[in-house]
C-alpha positions in Angstrom: 46.2 93.2 65.5 48.3 90.9 66.3 50.0 90.3 70.0 53.0 91.4 71.1 56.0 88.7 71.0 58.3 87.9 73.7 61.1 86.0 72.4 62.6 83.1 74.5 65.8 84.7 74.5 64.5 87.2 77.5 65.0 83.9 79.5 68.8 83.6 78.8 69.3 87.8 79.9 67.0 86.4 83.1 69.0 83.4 84.0 72.8 83.0 82.2 73.4 86.8 81.8 71.7 88.2 85.0 74.5 88.3 87.3 78.6 89.4 86.9 78.8 87.7 90.5 76.8 84.1 90.4 76.7 84.4 94.0 74.2 87.0 93.3 71.6 84.4 93.4 71.3 83.8 97.4 71.0 87.3 98.3 67.7 86.9 95.5 67.1 83.9 97.1 67.0 86.0 100.5 65.8 88.4 99.4 62.5 87.1 98.7 62.5 84.9 101.6 62.6 88.2 104.0 59.9 89.6 102.3 57.5 86.3 103.4 58.9 86.6 106.6 57.8 90.4 106.9 54.8 88.7 106.3 54.1 86.1 108.8 55.8 88.2 111.1 53.2 90.8 110.8 50.2 87.5 110.8 52.0 86.1 113.7 51.7 83.2 111.6 53.3 81.2 115.0 52.8 82.0 118.6 56.8 82.6 119.1 57.1 84.5 115.5 60.2 83.3 114.7 61.2 82.3 111.6 64.2 82.0 109.5 66.4 81.0 106.8 68.6 77.7 106.1 71.0 77.1 103.4 72.9 74.1 103.1 75.2 73.6 101.3 76.3 69.8 100.0 79.4 70.0 97.9 79.8 66.8 97.1 76.3 66.5 95.2 76.4 69.4 93.9 73.3 70.0 95.6 71.6 73.8 97.3 69.0 74.2 99.5 67.3 77.2 100.5 64.6 77.1 103.4 62.5 79.4 104.8 59.8 79.1 107.5 57.4 82.0 106.4 54.0 82.1 105.0 54.8 79.3 101.5 52.7 79.5 98.8 49.0 77.9 98.6 48.3 75.8 95.8 45.7 77.7 94.0 48.6 80.5 93.6 51.6 78.6 92.6 51.3 79.3 89.0 52.6 83.3 89.6 55.9 81.4 90.4 55.8 80.9 86.5 55.1 84.2 85.5 58.5 86.1 84.8 58.4 90.6 86.2 54.5 90.2 87.2 55.7 90.7 90.7 52.5 92.2 93.1 55.3 93.9 95.6 54.9 97.2 96.6 58.1 99.3 95.2 60.0 101.2 97.7 58.2 99.4 100.7 59.3 95.5 99.8 62.9 94.3 99.7 61.6 92.7 96.1 59.4 93.6 93.5 60.2 92.5 90.3 59.6 88.9 89.9 62.3 88.0 88.2 65.4 87.1 90.8 63.5 83.7 91.7 64.2 82.5 88.0 68.4 83.0 88.5 69.6 79.6 90.3 68.3 78.5 86.9 71.6 80.1 85.0 74.1 77.6 87.8 72.3 74.2 88.0 70.4 71.5 85.7 67.2 71.8 87.8 65.8 74.4 89.5 62.6 72.7 92.2 60.3 75.0 94.1 58.9 73.5 97.4 56.3 75.2 99.1 53.6 74.4 101.6 51.5 76.7 103.1 49.5 76.6 107.0 46.3 75.8 106.6 46.9 73.3 103.7 47.3 69.9 103.4 49.7 70.0 100.2 53.6 70.3 99.3 53.1 71.7 96.1 56.6 71.0 93.7 56.9 73.1 90.8 60.3 71.5 88.6 62.0 73.9 86.4 64.3 71.6 83.7 67.1 74.5 82.9 68.9 71.9 80.6 66.0 71.6 78.7 65.0 75.1 78.5 69.2 76.1 77.9 69.3 73.7 75.0 65.9 75.1 73.4 67.2 78.6 74.0 70.3 77.7 72.4 68.5 76.3 69.1 68.8 79.1 66.6 66.3 76.9 64.6 63.2 77.0 67.6 61.3 79.8 67.3 59.4 79.2 70.8 58.3 81.9 72.1 59.5 82.8 75.8 56.0 81.5 77.2 56.1 78.6 75.5 59.8 77.4 76.7 58.9 77.9 80.4 55.5 75.6 79.6 57.4 72.8 78.0 60.4 73.1 80.6 57.7 73.5 83.9 56.3 70.7 85.6 53.8 71.3 88.5 52.8 68.4 91.1 51.8 68.2 94.8 52.1 65.5 97.6 50.5 65.6 100.8 51.9 67.3 104.1 51.2 68.0 107.6 48.6 71.2 107.9 50.4 73.1 110.1 53.2 73.3 107.9 54.5 76.3 106.3 57.6 77.0 104.3 59.4 77.4 100.4 62.1 75.8 99.6 64.6 76.2 96.6 66.8 73.4 95.4 69.2 73.4 92.8 70.2 70.3 91.7 73.6 69.7 89.7 74.8 73.2 90.3 77.7 73.8 88.3 79.3 77.0 89.5 82.5 76.2 92.6 81.7 79.5 93.6 78.0 78.8 95.0 79.4 75.7 96.1 81.7 76.6 98.8 80.2 77.3 102.2 82.5 79.3 103.8 83.2 81.8 101.4 79.4 81.8 100.5 78.7 82.5 104.3 81.8 85.3 104.0 79.3 87.3 101.0 76.3 86.7 102.8 77.8 88.4 106.3 78.8 91.6 104.0 75.5 91.3 101.6 72.4 90.0 103.1 70.3 91.9 105.7 71.8 90.6 109.5 72.1 91.6 112.6 75.9 93.0 114.0 77.8 90.7 115.4 78.6 90.2 119.5 82.7 91.0 118.7 81.0 94.2 117.1 79.2 95.0 119.9 80.5 98.4 121.4 79.7 99.7 118.0 76.9 97.9 116.8 75.7 99.3 120.1 76.2 103.0 119.0 74.2 102.0 115.6 71.3 100.8 117.7 71.8 103.9 119.7 71.7 106.3 117.0 68.5 104.4 115.1 66.6 104.9 118.2 67.4 108.6 118.5 66.3 109.3 115.0 63.2 107.0 114.5 65.3 104.4 112.1 65.4 100.5 111.7 67.2 97.9 110.2 65.4 94.7 109.5 67.5 91.6 110.1 66.9 88.0 109.3 68.6 84.6 111.4 70.3 82.8 108.2 71.9 80.3 108.7 74.9 78.3 106.2 74.8 74.9 107.2 73.7 75.3 110.4 76.2 78.8 111.4 74.2 81.7 112.2 75.3 84.8 109.8 76.1 87.6 111.1 77.8 91.2 109.9 81.4 90.7 108.9 82.7 94.0 111.0 84.9 93.7 113.3 86.8 96.1 115.4 90.7 95.1 114.0 92.0 95.6 111.1 94.2 93.3 109.7 97.7 94.5 107.5 100.6 92.3 106.8 102.4 94.9 105.7 102.3 98.0 108.1 100.8 95.7 111.3 97.3 95.3 112.4 95.5 98.0 114.2 92.0 98.9 115.8 88.8 100.7 114.7 88.9 103.6 117.6 85.3 105.0 116.6 82.9 105.2 114.2 80.8 108.5 112.7 77.5 109.4 111.0 76.3 111.2 108.2 72.3 111.6 107.0 70.3 113.4 104.7 66.8 114.7 105.2 64.3 116.2 102.6 61.8 119.3 102.8 59.6 117.6 104.7 62.5 116.3 107.4 62.4 113.0 106.3 65.1 110.5 105.8 66.8 110.4 102.6 70.0 108.5 103.2 72.3 107.8 106.6 75.6 105.9 107.5 78.4 105.3 109.3 82.1 104.9 108.5 84.6 103.5 111.0 87.6 105.9 112.3 91.2 104.4 112.8 94.9 105.2 112.2 94.0 105.4 108.3 96.9 103.3 107.3 95.4 102.8 103.6 93.5 100.9 102.3 92.0 98.2 104.0 93.4 95.1 102.3 90.9 93.0 100.8 91.6 89.8 103.1 90.0 91.2 105.4 85.7 90.6 105.2 84.7 94.5 106.1 86.7 96.7 103.4 84.7 99.6 101.4 82.2 101.6 102.4 79.0 99.5 101.3 75.6 100.6 99.8 72.4 99.6 101.2 69.1 99.5 101.1 66.6 97.6 103.5 69.7 96.4 104.9 70.5 94.6 101.7 73.6 95.4 100.0 73.4 97.7 96.3 76.8 96.7 94.0 79.4 95.6 95.9 82.8 96.9 98.1 83.7 99.2 94.9 80.3 100.7 94.3 80.7 104.3 97.1 84.0 104.8 95.0 82.4 106.9 92.9 81.5 109.7 95.1 84.7 110.6 95.2 84.7 112.6 91.9 88.6 112.4 91.1 90.1 109.1 89.9 93.1 109.9 92.4 90.7 110.3 95.2 88.7 107.1 94.9 90.8 104.7 96.8 89.9 106.5 100.1 86.6 104.3 99.7 88.3 101.3 101.3 90.6 103.4 103.7 86.9 102.8 106.3 84.5 100.5 106.2 81.0 101.4 106.8 77.2 101.4 105.6 75.1 104.0 103.3 71.4 103.2 103.9 69.5 104.2 101.0 66.1 105.8 102.8 63.7 107.6 100.6 61.3 105.3 98.5 62.2 107.3 95.4 65.6 105.5 95.6 65.3 102.3 94.2 68.0 99.4 93.2 67.7 98.8 89.4 67.0 95.3 88.0 70.4 93.6 88.5 71.0 95.4 92.0 74.4 96.7 91.1 73.2 100.1 91.5 70.5 102.8 91.7 67.6 103.0 89.2 68.2 106.1 86.8 66.0 109.4 87.6 66.6 112.8 88.8 66.3 111.7 92.7 69.4 109.7 91.9 71.7 112.4 90.5 70.5 114.5 93.8 71.5 111.3 95.6 74.7 111.6 94.5 75.5 115.0 94.7 74.5 115.0 98.4 76.9 111.6 99.1 79.6 113.4 97.5 79.2 116.5 99.4 79.3 113.9 102.1 82.5 112.4 101.3 85.1 115.2 101.0 84.7 114.8 105.2 86.2 111.1 104.2 88.8 112.7 101.8 90.0 115.4 104.4 90.3 112.7 107.3 92.6 110.8 104.8 94.8 113.8 104.1 94.9 114.6 107.7 96.0 111.1 108.8 99.1 111.5 105.9 100.1 114.6 107.1 100.2 113.3 110.6 102.1 110.2 109.9 104.5 112.2 107.6 105.3 114.4 110.1 106.0 112.0 112.5 107.9 110.0 109.7 110.5 113.2 109.2 110.6 113.5 113.4 111.6 109.6 113.6 114.6 110.3 110.5 115.8 113.2 111.7 116.4 111.6 115.8 117.7 108.9 114.1 120.3 110.0 111.6 121.7 112.0 115.0 121.8 109.4 117.0 124.0 107.8 114.1 126.1 110.8 114.2 126.1 110.3 118.0 127.8 107.1 117.4 130.4 108.3 115.0 131.3 111.0 117.2 131.6 108.2 120.2 133.9 105.7 117.7 135.9 108.8 116.3 135.9 110.2 112.6 137.8 109.1 109.8 139.3 112.6 108.7 138.1 116.1 109.5 136.3 116.4 106.2 134.0 113.6 107.7 134.0 115.4 110.7 133.0 118.6 109.3 129.8 116.8 107.5 128.5 115.1 110.2 128.8 118.1 111.7 126.9 120.5 109.6 124.0 117.4 109.3 123.8 117.1 112.6 122.7 121.1 112.8 120.6 119.9 109.3 118.6 117.6 111.4 117.8 119.0 114.0 116.5 122.2 112.5 114.3 119.6 110.3 113.0 117.8 113.5 112.3 121.1 115.5 110.7 122.3 112.1 108.9 118.8 112.0 107.5 119.2 115.8 106.3 122.8 114.9 104.4 121.6 112.0 102.9 118.3 114.6 101.7 121.1 116.5 99.7 123.3 114.2 98.1 119.9 112.9 97.3 119.1 116.1 95.9 122.6 116.7 93.9 122.7 113.7 92.5 119.3 114.3 91.3 120.4 117.9 89.8 123.2 116.8 87.8 121.3 113.9 87.1 118.5 116.3 88.7 115.9 114.2 88.3 112.1 115.1 91.8 111.3 114.9 92.9 113.7 117.2 93.4 110.0 119.1 97.0 109.9 116.9 98.7 112.6 118.5 97.5 111.4 122.0 99.4 108.1 120.7 102.5 110.2 120.0 103.2 112.0 122.9 102.4 108.4 125.2 104.7 106.3 123.1 107.1 109.4 123.9 106.6 109.8 127.5 106.5 106.0 128.2 110.1 105.7 127.2 112.7 106.2 129.9 114.7 109.4 129.6 113.2 109.9 126.5 111.3 113.2 125.4 108.2 113.7 124.0 109.5 115.8 121.5 112.0 112.7 120.3 109.5 109.9 120.4 112.5 107.6 119.3 114.8 108.4 121.8 115.2 105.5 124.4 116.7 104.9 127.6 120.3 103.9 126.1 120.7 107.4 124.6 120.2 109.5 128.0 119.1 113.0 127.7 122.4 115.7 128.0 122.0 119.1 129.2 123.8 120.9 126.9 126.9 121.7 129.0 127.4 117.6 129.5 127.4 117.7 125.8 129.8 120.3 125.3 132.2 117.8 127.5 131.1 115.0 125.8 132.0 116.4 122.4 135.3 117.5 123.5 136.4 114.1 125.4 135.3 112.3 122.3 137.9 111.0 120.4 138.0 113.3 117.1 139.7 110.4 114.7 139.2 106.7 114.5 142.2 106.1 115.6 142.1 107.7 119.0 139.8 105.0 120.4 141.4 103.0 122.7 141.0 100.2 120.2 143.7 101.1 119.0 146.3 102.1 122.0 149.0 99.1 120.7 150.0 101.2 118.0 152.2 103.9 117.8 151.5 107.2 117.2 153.3 106.8 113.5 151.0 103.0 112.5 148.1 105.2 113.4 149.3 107.6 110.9 149.3 105.1 108.6 146.0 103.3 109.2 144.6 107.0 108.9 145.7 107.7 105.9 143.9 104.1 104.3 141.3 105.0 106.1 141.4 108.6 104.4 141.8 106.7 100.9 139.1 104.4 101.8 136.8 107.6 102.5 137.6 109.7 99.6 137.4 106.2 97.0 133.8 104.9 98.2 131.3 107.1 98.4 128.5 104.6 99.5 128.7 105.6 103.3 127.6 101.7 104.1 129.7 100.0 101.5 132.7 102.4 103.1 131.9 102.0 107.0 131.5 97.9 105.9 135.1 97.6 104.5 136.7 99.4 107.1 135.0 97.5 110.2 136.7 94.4 108.4 139.8 95.9 108.2 139.2 97.3 112.1 138.5 93.9 112.9 141.7 91.9 111.7 144.5 94.6 112.9 143.0 95.0 116.2 142.2 91.5 117.3 
C-alpha cells in the first residue's frame, strides 16, 4: 500500500500564510527560547543560572538576529530542526509544542539560518534554509515535489569550531521583506504586551499587588530577560492613561477574578484595572484591552477578550480596562496559530465562566456612566442658573424674557435637586455592594469643598458667585434692574430715549429666536450707543 504523501503546499501554509500579523514570528522564537531557558535553569547549566534572549534588529541591512543563551542543540540532534510538526515537547507543560513555529520566519526573508552550540561540544552547527528557493518551488505548479523533498533541496547543514563552554541558539533572518519586522521601537512595544516579561518599575504599586496575589494562591508567571537592541523589555502597563480628547486619568486600583475546578485547581485567573472608565482606552496607549494569556504569553490580540461580552453593544467594554486573563488548566491550550484556544468541551465551559465573570466589568462601566451623566446634569443646571443670575444683574429685554428666565430658573433648580438625589442613591448602592468606583463620589465631594464659598451640592459654583441666604437673594432680586436699560450703563439717556431703546430690544427679542445671535446683536448695539 502506497505511503501517504505530504504535498509541498503545506510549507506555504506554515510560512507565508501562517500569521495575520508578521510580528508573531518574534513571539514564536521567544517562546521556543523560553522553553530552552527553562531546561537550562532546571539543570543549572551555568553557575549564575542567568540566561537571556537578545533580539538585534539591523534595519539598514534588513537583518534580524534572535539569540538565547540556553541549552543549544548538539550536532547529532540537529536534524530535529528539519522536522515539521514533530515536537517532543510536553503539551500543557511547555510553551511551544507543535514544532512549526520555527518555520514562521521563512515567509519574511530570503534566508533563514539556525546557528547553535551545546555546552561540552566544541562545535557550532549551522542550518541554512533557502527561503527564496523554497518559495520558487512551491509557486511552480509544474513541480510536484513533496514537502520533504523541498526541505531536502532547500536546507544545508554545516559545522564549525566553537568554544567548548559555549551554549546558545541563534536565529538569523537575512534580507527581511517586511518593514514592520525591522522597526525596533514597534517590536519593543509589541513584545512588551505579548512576551513573557516582568512588570515595569513604574507599575510597581500594582505589580506588587499582583505578585502578592499569586503568592497567596500558589500561582506563578514565568518571566525572562528579553532585550531588543540592548534595551530590556518589560510589560507595557502604566498607572496613567493618555486621553487626548477628555484628559488623562489615573488607574486607581486593580481587581482580581478566578475560577477553580471541583478539585480546587485553578482553571484561570486574572486582573483588571480600575479607573474613571471614561470610555475605551485610546489605542495610542500600549496597555488597552484585557489580554488572554497562557504561560505569560499572549493569545490572540487586544481584541480577543471582546468576545466574552455577549451583546455586540457591550463588546466595547473590554477596552474600558486593561488587564490579563491567564489560562492555567492544561486542558486549555492555544491553537496552532495561537489566535485562540483549541476547540473542545473545556473551551466552551471556559467561555461560559469568563462571560459570567465579565458581567462585573459591564456593571462597572454602566455605573461609571451613570455617575458621569448625573454629575453632568448637576453641572449643566448650576451653569444655567448662573447664566440667569447674570441676566438678572444686567436686566431683561422685556417682561416676557424675565418670566421665561424665572421659569427656567425654577426648572433648573428642580433638575439640580433631582440629579443630586439620583447621585446620592447611586452612592448608597455603590457602598452597599462595595464598588471599586466609590472614589468617584469622593472626588465629586472633594472638588466641591475645595472651592471657596462653594457648596458640596454645586461642584461648579465658585468664589466669584458668593453663596447668599434666601433673604439676601430676595433683596438682591428686588434691587436688580428689571429691564436692561435700568442699568447704570444707560443713565445718560432720558426716559423717552430708554423707551425707544427698549422697543428696539423688544423687537430684536421677538424677531430673533437664537439667544446667542440675539445677545450678540444687542451687545453690539449697546456698545455703540453707550460709549
